[in-house]
A tleap script that builds the chain and sets N, CA, C and O, in Angstrom:
source leaprc.protein.ff14SB
mol = sequence {
  NMET THR THR GLN ASP MET LEU ASP GLU ARG
  TYR GLY ARG THR ARG SER PRO ARG ARG LEU
  TRP THR ILE GLY ILE VAL ALA ALA ILE GLY
  ALA THR LEU VAL GLY LEU PHE ALA TRP MET
  THR VAL ALA SER THR ILE ASP ASP VAL ARG
  ALA ASP THR THR GLY PHE THR VAL VAL ASP
  SER HIE ALA VAL GLU ILE ALA PHE GLN ILE
  THR ALA PRO GLU GLY ARG SER ILE ALA CYS
  ALA LEU GLU ALA GLN ASP GLU GLU HIE GLY
  VAL VAL GLY TRP LYS ILE VAL GLU TYR PRO
  ALA SER GLU LEU ARG SER ARG ALA PHE HIE
  GLU THR ILE PRO THR THR ALA PRO SER THR
  THR GLY LEU VAL ASN SER CYS TRP VAL CTHR
}
set mol.1.N position { -7.244 -9.760 58.564 }
set mol.1.CA position { -8.193 -9.266 57.489 }
set mol.1.C position { -7.704 -7.881 57.160 }
set mol.1.O position { -7.428 -7.036 58.011 }
set mol.2.N position { -7.617 -7.710 55.817 }
set mol.2.CA position { -7.300 -6.318 55.317 }
set mol.2.C position { -8.409 -5.341 55.407 }
set mol.2.O position { -9.543 -5.741 55.671 }
set mol.3.N position { -8.162 -4.098 55.208 }
set mol.3.CA position { -9.104 -3.174 55.235 }
set mol.3.C position { -10.078 -3.340 54.062 }
set mol.3.O position { -11.297 -3.290 54.220 }
set mol.4.N position { -9.452 -3.549 52.817 }
set mol.4.CA position { -10.429 -3.889 51.702 }
set mol.4.C position { -11.295 -5.040 52.004 }
set mol.4.O position { -12.486 -4.920 51.719 }
set mol.5.N position { -10.867 -6.181 52.559 }
set mol.5.CA position { -11.772 -7.281 52.857 }
set mol.5.C position { -12.814 -6.821 53.857 }
set mol.5.O position { -13.981 -7.151 53.644 }
set mol.6.N position { -12.518 -6.088 54.933 }
set mol.6.CA position { -13.412 -5.554 55.833 }
set mol.6.C position { -14.529 -4.673 55.030 }
set mol.6.O position { -15.727 -4.801 55.281 }
set mol.7.N position { -14.106 -3.896 54.184 }
set mol.7.CA position { -15.181 -3.028 53.526 }
set mol.7.C position { -15.874 -3.794 52.562 }
set mol.7.O position { -17.048 -3.469 52.380 }
set mol.8.N position { -15.368 -4.853 51.820 }
set mol.8.CA position { -16.133 -5.728 51.014 }
set mol.8.C position { -17.252 -6.466 51.890 }
set mol.8.O position { -18.435 -6.520 51.555 }
set mol.9.N position { -16.758 -6.989 52.977 }
set mol.9.CA position { -17.852 -7.769 53.902 }
set mol.9.C position { -18.812 -6.843 54.384 }
set mol.9.O position { -19.995 -7.170 54.484 }
set mol.10.N position { -18.391 -5.680 54.701 }
set mol.10.CA position { -19.380 -4.712 55.407 }
set mol.10.C position { -20.467 -4.194 54.362 }
set mol.10.O position { -21.624 -3.976 54.720 }
set mol.11.N position { -20.059 -4.021 53.131 }
set mol.11.CA position { -20.984 -3.489 52.030 }
set mol.11.C position { -21.493 -4.708 51.002 }
set mol.11.O position { -22.153 -4.532 49.978 }
set mol.12.N position { -21.072 -5.848 51.473 }
set mol.12.CA position { -21.661 -6.869 50.506 }
set mol.12.C position { -20.944 -7.052 49.249 }
set mol.12.O position { -21.537 -7.709 48.393 }
set mol.13.N position { -19.887 -6.638 48.992 }
set mol.13.CA position { -19.157 -6.808 47.808 }
set mol.13.C position { -18.273 -7.960 47.802 }
set mol.13.O position { -17.486 -8.150 48.730 }
set mol.14.N position { -18.364 -8.756 46.779 }
set mol.14.CA position { -17.538 -9.933 46.644 }
set mol.14.C position { -17.048 -9.969 45.107 }
set mol.14.O position { -17.656 -9.451 44.170 }
set mol.15.N position { -15.809 -10.692 45.023 }
set mol.15.CA position { -15.254 -10.808 43.672 }
set mol.15.C position { -15.984 -12.154 43.228 }
set mol.15.O position { -15.938 -13.191 43.890 }
set mol.16.N position { -16.651 -12.006 42.044 }
set mol.16.CA position { -17.293 -13.113 41.513 }
set mol.16.C position { -16.452 -13.733 40.378 }
set mol.16.O position { -15.726 -13.023 39.682 }
set mol.17.N position { -16.564 -15.155 40.187 }
set mol.17.CA position { -15.907 -15.784 39.131 }
set mol.17.C position { -16.281 -15.179 37.710 }
set mol.17.O position { -15.516 -15.232 36.747 }
set mol.18.N position { -17.575 -14.584 37.685 }
set mol.18.CA position { -18.165 -14.165 36.446 }
set mol.18.C position { -17.375 -12.880 36.033 }
set mol.18.O position { -17.186 -12.662 34.836 }
set mol.19.N position { -16.954 -12.109 36.898 }
set mol.19.CA position { -16.178 -10.917 36.525 }
set mol.19.C position { -14.737 -11.334 35.834 }
set mol.19.O position { -14.254 -10.806 34.832 }
set mol.20.N position { -14.198 -12.349 36.567 }
set mol.20.CA position { -12.871 -12.893 35.961 }
set mol.20.C position { -13.023 -13.448 34.607 }
set mol.20.O position { -12.099 -13.301 33.807 }
set mol.21.N position { -14.132 -14.091 34.259 }
set mol.21.CA position { -14.424 -14.580 32.913 }
set mol.21.C position { -14.600 -13.516 32.046 }
set mol.21.O position { -14.088 -13.540 30.927 }
set mol.22.N position { -15.376 -12.432 32.499 }
set mol.22.CA position { -15.416 -11.215 31.601 }
set mol.22.C position { -14.174 -10.668 31.225 }
set mol.22.O position { -13.940 -10.418 30.043 }
set mol.23.N position { -13.289 -10.443 32.195 }
set mol.23.CA position { -12.000 -9.770 31.856 }
set mol.23.C position { -11.170 -10.742 30.937 }
set mol.23.O position { -10.443 -10.275 30.060 }
set mol.24.N position { -11.279 -12.039 31.137 }
set mol.24.CA position { -10.617 -13.051 30.267 }
set mol.24.C position { -11.074 -12.823 28.887 }
set mol.24.O position { -10.253 -12.635 27.989 }
set mol.25.N position { -12.287 -12.829 28.681 }
set mol.25.CA position { -12.814 -12.742 27.324 }
set mol.25.C position { -12.480 -11.402 26.804 }
set mol.25.O position { -12.113 -11.410 25.628 }
set mol.26.N position { -12.513 -10.338 27.344 }
set mol.26.CA position { -12.238 -9.033 26.767 }
set mol.26.C position { -10.716 -9.058 26.484 }
set mol.26.O position { -10.307 -8.588 25.422 }
set mol.27.N position { -9.925 -9.546 27.322 }
set mol.27.CA position { -8.398 -9.762 26.988 }
set mol.27.C position { -8.236 -10.569 25.711 }
set mol.27.O position { -7.429 -10.183 24.866 }
set mol.28.N position { -8.923 -11.613 25.531 }
set mol.28.CA position { -8.702 -12.485 24.440 }
set mol.28.C position { -9.196 -11.734 23.175 }
set mol.28.O position { -8.459 -11.693 22.191 }
set mol.29.N position { -10.460 -11.118 23.163 }
set mol.29.CA position { -10.750 -10.378 22.112 }
set mol.29.C position { -9.781 -9.276 21.637 }
set mol.29.O position { -9.485 -9.003 20.474 }
set mol.30.N position { -9.377 -8.736 22.701 }
set mol.30.CA position { -8.218 -7.580 22.268 }
set mol.30.C position { -7.017 -8.159 21.740 }
set mol.30.O position { -6.445 -7.641 20.780 }
set mol.31.N position { -6.623 -9.129 22.263 }
set mol.31.CA position { -5.384 -9.817 21.614 }
set mol.31.C position { -5.653 -10.363 20.170 }
set mol.31.O position { -4.797 -10.298 19.288 }
set mol.32.N position { -6.779 -10.855 20.003 }
set mol.32.CA position { -7.257 -11.321 18.617 }
set mol.32.C position { -7.200 -10.252 17.570 }
set mol.32.O position { -6.669 -10.434 16.474 }
set mol.33.N position { -7.856 -8.948 18.004 }
set mol.33.CA position { -7.873 -7.848 17.360 }
set mol.33.C position { -6.490 -7.264 16.946 }
set mol.33.O position { -6.324 -6.781 15.826 }
set mol.34.N position { -5.486 -7.324 17.895 }
set mol.34.CA position { -4.299 -6.692 17.665 }
set mol.34.C position { -3.602 -7.745 16.693 }
set mol.34.O position { -2.817 -7.299 15.856 }
set mol.35.N position { -3.808 -8.917 16.745 }
set mol.35.CA position { -3.070 -10.034 15.821 }
set mol.35.C position { -3.602 -9.740 14.494 }
set mol.35.O position { -2.833 -9.649 13.537 }
set mol.36.N position { -4.915 -9.579 14.362 }
set mol.36.CA position { -5.574 -9.497 13.139 }
set mol.36.C position { -5.045 -8.200 12.469 }
set mol.36.O position { -4.608 -8.264 11.320 }
set mol.37.N position { -5.069 -7.041 13.137 }
set mol.37.CA position { -4.451 -5.804 12.590 }
set mol.37.C position { -3.142 -5.906 12.206 }
set mol.37.O position { -2.774 -5.347 11.174 }
set mol.38.N position { -2.292 -6.614 12.964 }
set mol.38.CA position { -0.871 -6.818 12.449 }
set mol.38.C position { -0.832 -7.601 11.201 }
set mol.38.O position { -0.153 -7.174 10.268 }
set mol.39.N position { -1.476 -8.681 11.090 }
set mol.39.CA position { -1.554 -9.570 9.855 }
set mol.39.C position { -2.008 -8.761 8.713 }
set mol.39.O position { -1.415 -8.902 7.644 }
set mol.40.N position { -3.047 -7.878 8.813 }
set mol.40.CA position { -3.569 -7.183 7.648 }
set mol.40.C position { -2.463 -6.034 7.266 }
set mol.40.O position { -2.337 -5.647 6.104 }
set mol.41.N position { -1.803 -5.606 8.172 }
set mol.41.CA position { -0.727 -4.582 7.846 }
set mol.41.C position { 0.347 -5.194 6.984 }
set mol.41.O position { 0.736 -4.649 5.951 }
set mol.42.N position { 0.844 -6.406 7.459 }
set mol.42.CA position { 1.963 -7.181 6.725 }
set mol.42.C position { 1.360 -7.785 5.477 }
set mol.42.O position { 2.102 -7.816 4.495 }
set mol.43.N position { 0.173 -8.256 5.355 }
set mol.43.CA position { -0.314 -8.713 4.038 }
set mol.43.C position { -0.561 -7.745 3.009 }
set mol.43.O position { -0.500 -8.053 1.819 }
set mol.44.N position { -0.880 -6.412 3.471 }
set mol.44.CA position { -1.096 -5.370 2.529 }
set mol.44.C position { 0.212 -4.887 1.810 }
set mol.44.O position { 0.222 -4.355 0.700 }
set mol.45.N position { 1.245 -5.123 2.535 }
set mol.45.CA position { 2.510 -4.636 1.921 }
set mol.45.C position { 3.349 -5.651 1.278 }
set mol.45.O position { 4.392 -5.284 0.737 }
set mol.46.N position { 2.994 -6.947 1.277 }
set mol.46.CA position { 3.584 -7.996 0.583 }
set mol.46.C position { 3.745 -7.689 -0.893 }
set mol.46.O position { 4.844 -7.851 -1.424 }
set mol.47.N position { 2.720 -7.261 -1.566 }
set mol.47.CA position { 2.608 -7.032 -3.000 }
set mol.47.C position { 2.640 -5.564 -3.278 }
set mol.47.O position { 2.038 -5.136 -4.262 }
set mol.48.N position { 3.354 -4.693 -2.418 }
set mol.48.CA position { 3.474 -3.300 -2.687 }
set mol.48.C position { 4.468 -2.999 -3.770 }
set mol.48.O position { 5.593 -3.500 -3.774 }
set mol.49.N position { 4.014 -2.138 -4.724 }
set mol.49.CA position { 4.957 -1.792 -5.756 }
set mol.49.C position { 5.059 -0.187 -5.769 }
set mol.49.O position { 4.083 0.562 -5.773 }
set mol.50.N position { 6.313 0.186 -5.775 }
set mol.50.CA position { 6.552 1.737 -5.732 }
set mol.50.C position { 7.105 2.057 -7.098 }
set mol.50.O position { 7.978 1.349 -7.600 }
set mol.51.N position { 6.620 3.089 -7.689 }
set mol.51.CA position { 7.224 3.550 -8.876 }
set mol.51.C position { 7.546 5.112 -8.794 }
set mol.51.O position { 6.720 5.916 -8.362 }
set mol.52.N position { 8.728 5.449 -9.212 }
set mol.52.CA position { 9.183 6.841 -9.239 }
set mol.52.C position { 9.562 7.287 -10.655 }
set mol.52.O position { 10.420 6.674 -11.290 }
set mol.53.N position { 8.913 8.374 -11.157 }
set mol.53.CA position { 9.324 8.915 -12.346 }
set mol.53.C position { 10.585 9.686 -12.134 }
set mol.53.O position { 10.689 10.564 -11.278 }
set mol.54.N position { 11.664 9.276 -13.052 }
set mol.54.CA position { 12.981 9.939 -12.804 }
set mol.54.C position { 13.162 10.943 -13.850 }
set mol.54.O position { 14.109 11.720 -13.729 }
set mol.55.N position { 12.335 11.043 -14.927 }
set mol.55.CA position { 12.543 12.048 -15.962 }
set mol.55.C position { 11.510 11.685 -17.097 }
set mol.55.O position { 10.812 10.673 -17.139 }
set mol.56.N position { 11.556 12.734 -18.022 }
set mol.56.CA position { 10.711 12.673 -19.177 }
set mol.56.C position { 11.241 13.587 -20.313 }
set mol.56.O position { 11.768 14.668 -20.050 }
set mol.57.N position { 11.085 13.112 -21.639 }
set mol.57.CA position { 11.492 13.890 -22.683 }
set mol.57.C position { 10.299 13.969 -23.661 }
set mol.57.O position { 9.699 12.938 -23.966 }
set mol.58.N position { 9.938 15.193 -24.167 }
set mol.58.CA position { 8.940 15.359 -25.056 }
set mol.58.C position { 9.606 15.169 -26.449 }
set mol.58.O position { 10.357 16.021 -26.923 }
set mol.59.N position { 9.318 14.108 -27.024 }
set mol.59.CA position { 9.998 13.628 -28.282 }
set mol.59.C position { 9.611 14.576 -29.502 }
set mol.59.O position { 10.460 15.086 -30.233 }
set mol.60.N position { 8.289 14.751 -29.637 }
set mol.60.CA position { 7.632 15.701 -30.531 }
set mol.60.C position { 6.177 15.797 -30.036 }
set mol.60.O position { 5.824 15.437 -28.913 }
set mol.61.N position { 5.347 16.326 -30.998 }
set mol.61.CA position { 3.967 16.501 -30.673 }
set mol.61.C position { 3.101 15.306 -30.561 }
set mol.61.O position { 1.931 15.357 -30.179 }
set mol.62.N position { 3.769 14.153 -30.934 }
set mol.62.CA position { 2.985 12.830 -30.973 }
set mol.62.C position { 3.533 11.855 -29.955 }
set mol.62.O position { 3.020 10.739 -29.870 }
set mol.63.N position { 4.591 12.224 -29.139 }
set mol.63.CA position { 5.272 11.219 -28.355 }
set mol.63.C position { 5.883 11.899 -27.252 }
set mol.63.O position { 6.262 13.065 -27.374 }
set mol.64.N position { 6.024 11.170 -26.041 }
set mol.64.CA position { 6.754 11.631 -24.890 }
set mol.64.C position { 7.450 10.266 -24.396 }
set mol.64.O position { 6.893 9.169 -24.442 }
set mol.65.N position { 8.729 10.495 -23.925 }
set mol.65.CA position { 9.476 9.331 -23.494 }
set mol.65.C position { 9.573 9.521 -21.847 }
set mol.65.O position { 9.842 10.605 -21.330 }
set mol.66.N position { 9.339 8.428 -21.176 }
set mol.66.CA position { 9.375 8.510 -19.770 }
set mol.66.C position { 10.497 7.624 -19.193 }
set mol.66.O position { 10.732 6.534 -19.714 }
set mol.67.N position { 11.152 8.037 -18.196 }
set mol.67.CA position { 12.189 7.327 -17.458 }
set mol.67.C position { 11.653 7.096 -16.076 }
set mol.67.O position { 11.266 8.064 -15.420 }
set mol.68.N position { 11.605 5.907 -15.602 }
set mol.68.CA position { 11.108 5.707 -14.275 }
set mol.68.C position { 11.761 4.362 -13.606 }
set mol.68.O position { 12.272 3.492 -14.311 }
set mol.69.N position { 11.701 4.282 -12.303 }
set mol.69.CA position { 12.291 3.189 -11.542 }
set mol.69.C position { 11.132 2.535 -10.789 }
set mol.69.O position { 10.248 3.216 -10.270 }
set mol.70.N position { 11.154 1.198 -10.739 }
set mol.70.CA position { 10.111 0.528 -10.012 }
set mol.70.C position { 10.791 -0.360 -8.925 }
set mol.70.O position { 11.789 -1.034 -9.181 }
set mol.71.N position { 10.241 -0.326 -7.786 }
set mol.71.CA position { 10.673 -1.224 -6.603 }
set mol.71.C position { 9.419 -2.126 -6.334 }
set mol.71.O position { 8.359 -1.693 -5.882 }
set mol.72.N position { 9.652 -3.359 -6.646 }
set mol.72.CA position { 8.601 -4.371 -6.455 }
set mol.72.C position { 8.984 -5.723 -5.874 }
set mol.72.O position { 10.191 -5.957 -5.804 }
set mol.73.N position { 8.200 -6.570 -5.482 }
set mol.73.CA position { 8.537 -7.950 -4.929 }
set mol.73.C position { 9.312 -8.762 -5.899 }
set mol.73.O position { 8.986 -8.846 -7.083 }
set mol.74.N position { 10.306 -9.338 -5.401 }
set mol.74.CA position { 11.205 -10.353 -6.196 }
set mol.74.C position { 10.317 -11.400 -6.824 }
set mol.74.O position { 9.337 -11.819 -6.208 }
set mol.75.N position { 10.623 -11.832 -8.019 }
set mol.75.CA position { 9.811 -13.034 -8.574 }
set mol.75.C position { 8.461 -12.640 -8.888 }
set mol.75.O position { 7.670 -13.568 -9.061 }
set mol.76.N position { 8.045 -11.507 -8.994 }
set mol.76.CA position { 6.536 -11.180 -9.330 }
set mol.76.C position { 6.520 -10.435 -10.704 }
set mol.76.O position { 7.417 -9.629 -10.949 }
set mol.77.N position { 5.616 -10.659 -11.523 }
set mol.77.CA position { 5.535 -9.802 -12.769 }
set mol.77.C position { 4.717 -8.655 -12.369 }
set mol.77.O position { 3.882 -8.769 -11.472 }
set mol.78.N position { 4.932 -7.471 -13.039 }
set mol.78.CA position { 4.283 -6.275 -12.672 }
set mol.78.C position { 3.669 -5.637 -13.942 }
set mol.78.O position { 4.014 -6.023 -15.059 }
set mol.79.N position { 2.776 -4.677 -13.763 }
set mol.79.CA position { 2.148 -3.943 -14.882 }
set mol.79.C position { 2.146 -2.363 -14.340 }
set mol.79.O position { 1.940 -2.058 -13.165 }
set mol.80.N position { 2.370 -1.578 -15.235 }
set mol.80.CA position { 2.260 -0.121 -14.886 }
set mol.80.C position { 1.496 0.776 -15.887 }
set mol.80.O position { 1.653 0.589 -17.093 }
set mol.81.N position { 0.680 1.734 -15.430 }
set mol.81.CA position { -0.101 2.598 -16.289 }
set mol.81.C position { 0.765 3.865 -16.427 }
set mol.81.O position { 1.070 4.477 -15.403 }
set mol.82.N position { 1.165 4.280 -17.603 }
set mol.82.CA position { 1.861 5.461 -17.838 }
set mol.82.C position { 0.980 6.518 -18.626 }
set mol.82.O position { 0.145 6.178 -19.465 }
set mol.83.N position { 1.226 7.738 -18.302 }
set mol.83.CA position { 0.357 8.677 -18.931 }
set mol.83.C position { 1.194 9.952 -19.413 }
set mol.83.O position { 2.260 10.252 -18.875 }
set mol.84.N position { 0.700 10.592 -20.339 }
set mol.84.CA position { 1.222 11.933 -20.838 }
set mol.84.C position { 0.117 12.914 -20.640 }
set mol.84.O position { -1.061 12.673 -20.903 }
set mol.85.N position { 0.596 14.096 -20.133 }
set mol.85.CA position { -0.398 15.174 -19.953 }
set mol.85.C position { 0.006 16.561 -20.671 }
set mol.85.O position { 1.171 16.853 -20.939 }
set mol.86.N position { -1.070 17.347 -20.936 }
set mol.86.CA position { -0.758 18.572 -21.560 }
set mol.86.C position { -0.633 19.701 -20.488 }
set mol.86.O position { -0.518 19.431 -19.292 }
set mol.87.N position { -0.660 20.986 -20.972 }
set mol.87.CA position { -0.437 22.137 -20.046 }
set mol.87.C position { -1.505 22.251 -18.909 }
set mol.87.O position { -1.278 22.779 -17.821 }
set mol.88.N position { -2.772 21.660 -19.310 }
set mol.88.CA position { -3.844 21.761 -18.380 }
set mol.88.C position { -4.075 20.598 -17.458 }
set mol.88.O position { -5.082 20.498 -16.759 }
set mol.89.N position { -3.016 19.653 -17.491 }
set mol.89.CA position { -3.135 18.414 -16.887 }
set mol.89.C position { -4.102 17.512 -17.469 }
set mol.89.O position { -4.596 16.649 -16.745 }
set mol.90.N position { -4.440 17.602 -18.703 }
set mol.90.CA position { -5.448 16.803 -19.374 }
set mol.90.C position { -4.602 15.583 -19.949 }
set mol.90.O position { -3.465 15.768 -20.384 }
set mol.91.N position { -5.140 14.465 -19.934 }
set mol.91.CA position { -4.418 13.148 -20.304 }
set mol.91.C position { -4.476 13.182 -21.746 }
set mol.91.O position { -5.568 13.177 -22.314 }
set mol.92.N position { -3.279 13.220 -22.447 }
set mol.92.CA position { -3.215 13.137 -24.024 }
set mol.92.C position { -2.576 11.895 -24.415 }
set mol.92.O position { -2.478 11.706 -25.628 }
set mol.93.N position { -2.099 10.965 -23.584 }
set mol.93.CA position { -1.648 9.734 -23.941 }
set mol.93.C position { -1.637 8.772 -22.712 }
set mol.93.O position { -1.431 9.147 -21.558 }
set mol.94.N position { -1.866 7.580 -23.068 }
set mol.94.CA position { -1.987 6.541 -22.011 }
set mol.94.C position { -1.443 5.223 -22.455 }
set mol.94.O position { -1.680 4.854 -23.605 }
set mol.95.N position { -0.729 4.478 -21.644 }
set mol.95.CA position { -0.210 3.272 -22.067 }
set mol.95.C position { 0.017 2.335 -20.907 }
set mol.95.O position { 0.486 2.752 -19.847 }
set mol.96.N position { -0.327 1.008 -21.108 }
set mol.96.CA position { -0.288 0.145 -19.983 }
set mol.96.C position { 0.973 -0.855 -20.426 }
set mol.96.O position { 0.884 -1.470 -21.488 }
set mol.97.N position { 2.030 -0.982 -19.662 }
set mol.97.CA position { 3.218 -1.888 -19.921 }
set mol.97.C position { 3.220 -3.048 -19.028 }
set mol.97.O position { 2.836 -2.865 -17.873 }
set mol.98.N position { 3.568 -4.127 -19.364 }
set mol.98.CA position { 3.832 -5.325 -18.421 }
set mol.98.C position { 5.220 -5.618 -18.426 }
set mol.98.O position { 5.878 -5.395 -19.443 }
set mol.99.N position { 5.809 -6.156 -17.269 }
set mol.99.CA position { 7.148 -6.504 -17.143 }
set mol.99.C position { 7.223 -7.861 -16.534 }
set mol.99.O position { 6.511 -8.120 -15.564 }
set mol.100.N position { 8.105 -8.820 -17.078 }
set mol.100.CA position { 8.136 -10.099 -16.467 }
set mol.100.C position { 8.704 -10.148 -15.052 }
set mol.100.O position { 9.319 -9.179 -14.607 }
set mol.101.N position { 8.515 -11.228 -14.357 }
set mol.101.CA position { 9.223 -11.396 -13.021 }
set mol.101.C position { 10.732 -11.243 -13.123 }
set mol.101.O position { 11.356 -11.568 -14.133 }
set mol.102.N position { 11.273 -10.746 -12.058 }
set mol.102.CA position { 12.707 -10.687 -11.971 }
set mol.102.C position { 13.187 -10.840 -10.573 }
set mol.102.O position { 12.499 -10.516 -9.605 }
set mol.103.N position { 14.426 -11.358 -10.486 }
set mol.103.CA position { 15.111 -11.468 -9.051 }
set mol.103.C position { 15.449 -10.141 -8.445 }
set mol.103.O position { 15.660 -10.067 -7.234 }
set mol.104.N position { 15.515 -9.008 -9.282 }
set mol.104.CA position { 15.848 -7.799 -8.829 }
set mol.104.C position { 14.791 -7.031 -8.248 }
set mol.104.O position { 13.738 -6.922 -8.875 }
set mol.105.N position { 14.944 -6.441 -7.040 }
set mol.105.CA position { 13.909 -5.678 -6.371 }
set mol.105.C position { 13.674 -4.449 -6.990 }
set mol.105.O position { 12.502 -4.073 -6.987 }
set mol.106.N position { 14.628 -3.631 -7.596 }
set mol.106.CA position { 14.502 -2.313 -8.184 }
set mol.106.C position { 14.961 -2.493 -9.529 }
set mol.106.O position { 15.951 -3.188 -9.756 }
set mol.107.N position { 14.236 -1.847 -10.552 }
set mol.107.CA position { 14.622 -1.873 -11.859 }
set mol.107.C position { 14.319 -0.477 -12.479 }
set mol.107.O position { 13.420 0.230 -12.023 }
set mol.108.N position { 15.110 -0.093 -13.551 }
set mol.108.CA position { 14.743 1.212 -14.272 }
set mol.108.C position { 14.354 0.860 -15.622 }
set mol.108.O position { 14.831 -0.126 -16.183 }
set mol.109.N position { 13.412 1.712 -16.224 }
set mol.109.CA position { 12.911 1.568 -17.479 }
set mol.109.C position { 12.704 2.710 -18.255 }
set mol.109.O position { 12.536 3.768 -17.648 }
set mol.110.N position { 12.681 2.710 -19.578 }
set mol.110.CA position { 12.419 4.004 -20.450 }
set mol.110.C position { 11.168 3.538 -21.358 }
set mol.110.O position { 11.321 2.492 -21.988 }
set mol.111.N position { 10.076 4.156 -21.464 }
set mol.111.CA position { 9.000 3.802 -22.407 }
set mol.111.C position { 8.563 5.123 -23.195 }
set mol.111.O position { 8.556 6.221 -22.638 }
set mol.112.N position { 8.254 4.966 -24.329 }
set mol.112.CA position { 7.608 6.062 -25.186 }
set mol.112.C position { 6.176 5.864 -25.160 }
set mol.112.O position { 5.686 4.750 -25.343 }
set mol.113.N position { 5.505 6.866 -24.946 }
set mol.113.CA position { 3.995 7.051 -24.985 }
set mol.113.C position { 3.624 7.809 -26.151 }
set mol.113.O position { 4.120 8.926 -26.304 }
set mol.114.N position { 2.703 7.279 -27.107 }
set mol.114.CA position { 2.209 8.108 -28.102 }
set mol.114.C position { 1.126 8.875 -27.585 }
set mol.114.O position { 0.342 8.452 -26.734 }
set mol.115.N position { 1.081 10.208 -28.196 }
set mol.115.CA position { 0.073 11.243 -27.688 }
set mol.115.C position { -0.870 11.595 -28.787 }
set mol.115.O position { -0.568 11.333 -29.951 }
set mol.116.N position { -2.040 12.197 -28.470 }
set mol.116.CA position { -3.003 12.590 -29.395 }
set mol.116.C position { -2.835 14.257 -29.653 }
set mol.116.O position { -3.351 14.848 -30.602 }
set mol.117.N position { -2.063 14.840 -28.680 }
set mol.117.CA position { -1.868 16.233 -28.793 }
set mol.117.C position { -0.472 16.551 -28.182 }
set mol.117.O position { 0.131 15.647 -27.604 }
set mol.118.N position { 0.031 17.714 -28.277 }
set mol.118.CA position { 1.386 18.044 -27.683 }
set mol.118.C position { 1.253 17.876 -26.164 }
set mol.118.O position { 0.290 18.310 -25.532 }
set mol.119.N position { 2.238 17.246 -25.647 }
set mol.119.CA position { 2.373 16.858 -24.111 }
set mol.119.C position { 3.365 17.895 -23.436 }
set mol.119.O position { 4.207 18.493 -24.105 }
set mol.120.N position { 3.225 18.059 -22.173 }
set mol.120.CA position { 4.190 18.779 -21.589 }
set mol.120.C position { 4.896 18.013 -20.343 }
set mol.120.O position { 5.834 18.492 -19.706 }
set mol.121.N position { 4.362 16.879 -20.121 }
set mol.121.CA position { 4.879 16.045 -19.027 }
set mol.121.C position { 4.497 14.510 -19.252 }
set mol.121.O position { 3.499 14.203 -19.904 }
set mol.122.N position { 5.245 13.678 -18.745 }
set mol.122.CA position { 4.919 12.293 -18.777 }
set mol.122.C position { 5.216 11.755 -17.337 }
set mol.122.O position { 6.149 12.239 -16.695 }
set mol.123.N position { 4.395 10.715 -16.803 }
set mol.123.CA position { 4.551 10.267 -15.577 }
set mol.123.C position { 3.968 8.756 -15.453 }
set mol.123.O position { 3.277 8.242 -16.332 }
set mol.124.N position { 4.340 8.115 -14.245 }
set mol.124.CA position { 3.782 6.834 -13.981 }
set mol.124.C position { 2.634 7.013 -13.184 }
set mol.124.O position { 2.717 7.547 -12.078 }
set mol.125.N position { 1.485 6.578 -13.692 }
set mol.125.CA position { 0.148 6.795 -12.938 }
set mol.125.C position { 0.191 5.812 -11.752 }
set mol.125.O position { 0.149 6.234 -10.596 }
set mol.126.N position { 0.271 4.536 -12.034 }
set mol.126.CA position { 0.366 3.453 -10.930 }
set mol.126.C position { 0.889 2.214 -11.508 }
set mol.126.O position { 0.895 2.004 -12.721 }
set mol.127.N position { 1.356 1.340 -10.570 }
set mol.127.CA position { 1.892 0.138 -10.909 }
set mol.127.C position { 1.309 -1.069 -9.967 }
set mol.127.O position { 0.894 -0.774 -8.846 }
set mol.128.N position { 1.280 -2.242 -10.355 }
set mol.128.CA position { 0.656 -3.270 -9.462 }
set mol.128.C position { 1.251 -4.511 -9.945 }
set mol.128.O position { 1.759 -4.593 -11.063 }
set mol.129.N position { 1.188 -5.619 -8.996 }
set mol.129.CA position { 1.653 -6.957 -9.230 }
set mol.129.C position { 0.479 -7.615 -10.032 }
set mol.129.O position { -0.701 -7.460 -9.717 }
set mol.130.N position { 0.922 -8.391 -11.133 }
set mol.130.CA position { -0.101 -9.146 -11.953 }
set mol.130.C position { 0.027 -10.655 -11.625 }
set mol.130.O position { -0.710 -11.472 -12.177 }
savepdb mol mol.pdb
quit
């Protein structure tokens, strides 16, 4: 008989099957939560679209041209919100553009945005899978 067994017998401590069930249930719940978190992480990045503004040119007081690159899932159509801003970062032009699906993961585009006042910059606000 080990020292631990002697102490358990002396003080009335026994290992019950109930405790083993509790440990098993906690382990199963923990594994389920880890699996769920992993799936949510992967699922949220499947339709991830990244847009980088590579340049802009102020055409005149009524237009700005934006050059940008999009990295998106292959075979999915996408849409982007483009905007032109003035000196105080106020939006003076806005345009939604849609692009058909492509087998290329990265593509480059040029778009002209009409403005209501002179602009100082143009940028891609956001892009998404449609």
